[in-house]
C-alpha positions, -999 to 999 in steps of 0.1 A, spaced: 72 557 -158 49 531 -174 37 499 -152 34 462 -153 3 463 -174 12 487 -202 47 467 -204 22 436 -208 5 456 -238 33 466 -255 54 434 -260 19 416 -270 19 443 -301 50 445 -306 54 404 -312 18 403 -327 30 427 -354 67 411 -358 57 378 -355 22 378 -375 8 357 -350 -27 361 -334 -22 349 -299 7 364 -271 11 353 -234 29 375 -216 46 348 -190 71 369 -171 75 410 -170 104 424 -148 111 459 -142 150 464 -148 175 497 -140 171 504 -171 137 493 -182 117 463 -185 122 426 -194 97 404 -204 87 366 -215 63 356 -237 50 324 -251 36 318 -289 25 298 -311 40 297 -345 35 273 -377 64 250 -378 93 266 -395 104 232 -411 70 223 -423 64 255 -437 98 257 -457 90 228 -477 57 240 -481 32 213 -468 -1 227 -453 0 218 -414 -16 230 -385 13 219 -364 22 246 -347 54 254 -323 54 267 -289 80 295 -285 93 318 -258 105 351 -267 129 374 -244 119 410 -249 138 441 -233 119 473 -234 131 506 -221 114 530 -196 93 543 -225 87 507 -233 102 512 -266 117 479 -277 155 475 -278 157 439 -285 141 405 -283 148 371 -292 134 337 -292 150 312 -265 160 276 -260 167 271 -295 209 263 -299 211 265 -331 199 303 -331 216 312 -299 251 305 -304 
């Protein structure tokens, strides 16, 4: 069975690879009946400015929820706090 440190590391590695970001900060990790639930803070390039091709260093702070199995396989992830994306 995985411990909280291993869970944190799995979340960091997954989000860095999936989102192509340099820094991921796990801000919550909790053992649940069927695995782990975690939340992580990620700074990403502003998606609107990126879509219109403007060079910028503006970054958005996003929170991602990640659900992992007992064996630390990522089962789901989603960005939190964006009503248009979560409805």
